[in-house]
C-alpha positions, 0 to 999 in steps of 0.5 A: 521543501520536504521535512523528512527527519531522522528519529529515535526508533523502537525496533525488534531484537535481532533474534525476534525480528522474523517472528515480529514483523507482520503484514499490515493490519488491514490485509486481514479480516478478524478471523484471519488475524486471529489465526495468524496470532494463534499460530505465531503469538509473537507476530506484531499483528497481536498489537496491531489487531489486539482484538485477537487477544479477546473472544469474538464477543468483544467488539473489534473497536471496544475500548479494551482492545486499544488499551490492550494494544498499549499494554502489550507494546509496553510489555514487549519493550520492557521484556526485550522483544523490542529495543529503543535506539539511543540516537536519531537515525534514518534506516534503509529498508530493502525488500526483494520479491522475485529477484526485484529489489526496492530500497526505501529510507525509513524516516519521519515526515511532517504533518504540516507537509501533509496538510500543505500538500507537499505530501500529495494524496491520490485517494479519499479516505473514509472516516470510519476506517480512520477512526480505528487507527486514530484511536490505536495511535493515540492510545499507544502514543506510537505509530507502528505501521509506516506510510509508503511514500514515493519521490522522484529519484535523487542521486544524493540519496542514492549514493548514501543508500548504496554506500550504507548497503555495503555495511553489515545489515541490522536485519536480514530475513526471508518471510514466510511469503518468500520476501527478503527483508534487509534493514541498515542503520544510517547513523553517521552525521554526515550521511544524515545531513546529506539525506535531510538536505536532499529531501529538503530540496524535493518539492513533491512527495507522494503517498503510494499506499497507506492513505488511511494510516497517514490521515490518522497519524496526522489527525492525532498530531493535530489533536496533540497540538490542541492538547499542548498549545505551547508546542514548538514543532519539534515534538514527535507528534508533529511527524509520522512514520514513513518509508520513502522509495525512489520512483524508479524502483517501484512496481505497481501491479495490475488491479483487475475487475470481475463482474457478476453478470452481463446486465441481461445480455447474452454472451453473443450480444456482449461480445458484439458490443465489445467488438464495437468498442474495442479491437478484440482478438481471441487468445485461447482457452484456460491458462495451463491448458493451451496458453500461459499467463504471459500469453494473456497478460496485457503488454502496454497501456490501452490493452487489457484481457477479457475472460468469458465462457472459458476463453481469453480475449486480447482487447485494445482501446482505440487511441481516440477513446483515451483522453489526454487527462490524468484521471480520465486517461487511465486505463481503468477510467476508460474501461469504466466510462466506455464499458462498465457503466454504459454497457454493464450498468456499473454506475458507481464501482465503489458501491455496486455489488455486481463488481469486485476487484482482484489484486494482481498478486493473486494471478490471472488464474484467480480471474478464471476461478471467479468466473467459475464461481460467482462472476460471468466476465473478468478483465485483466488490466495493464498496471497503472504506472507510478508516473500516472499516479504522480500526474493525478496527484500533481493535478490535485485529483483522485484516482478511481477506486482500486487503481493501484496494487503495490507489492511487496507490502511493508511490514509492521513492527519493524520500525516504531515511532513513539510520539510521546516520551 
């Protein structure tokens, strides 16, 4: 039974929402974050990455940075940039990208459900990446970036969402990247009860994206429990901010691989090895010259495309080489185990500097660009499916690194969950 509850939301004033809503803190390096905030001082990135308020001589993780984030959040609430709702509610968060719509429920999930694996993970987290967000959440006493959760489609939740989306939106704006964002409030007691009961009947919730944010929020919750030994479980620190999406609406994009050299082989030797391992067919030259992206893009599981020496090739894995195992049977695993490790010498893709990963949002021409700069060969993958992600998490296993790329990204600053009032 999943405990997914409504909450008192702090959210932007309607006339400021399009300026405040920001991409997640971890999609930028420090210089990029500073450039965004310089161009738009109202961006929530100013709070999420408060080092932007200091010169480069101040370390990103300096104590003053977290204190500044807390100060700015309080100031923005006091000056009316944010409003604090007065009733517990759920919210609907709809994102539209290239005509495709996905709609989630904004709510708070239980740290106990996370600890007890009702909320399932498919990635390991790194302590150094957790430490920053732990400090940010703890100092601000607020969770500012929602965790992207997924669940198997539920008709009752779907009915409530469809009904509420017929009412006027709280927010409706198109961000600079062309993504449309709409937000609706679910404040009706009957609808709230229907959603809460529906989630209580769901046994498995999955982290799609945001493993480090989730782990950090949970660790702050358990830290607060230690600091308040008389806690009764109703305190806000027992919950973390989430947006929950039905599986049928989610799209995972490809997460592609580029390799810097051919491990001492000539192009001819490498292609001969490829033909031993896979069924390989030449597609053509560069995208935009003789072919299009649709000519290149893999069409089904077990297929991938390869770019080398200004030519694209279609490659198919042999069915006998795809294990019936939730992890080893993933396309990215088969490529790693059949080719990248034994042929190209990429033993550990997490640490090997000879391999890099390119998110599908950048398009396949980015792979061509990389092969014209610092790499020799690129592999365009067929996307991992949400059902494959569920199967890995259900088995208590972990995905290989860089297996999934979710788009569109949830905005930070649209919904804030205060964990102490």
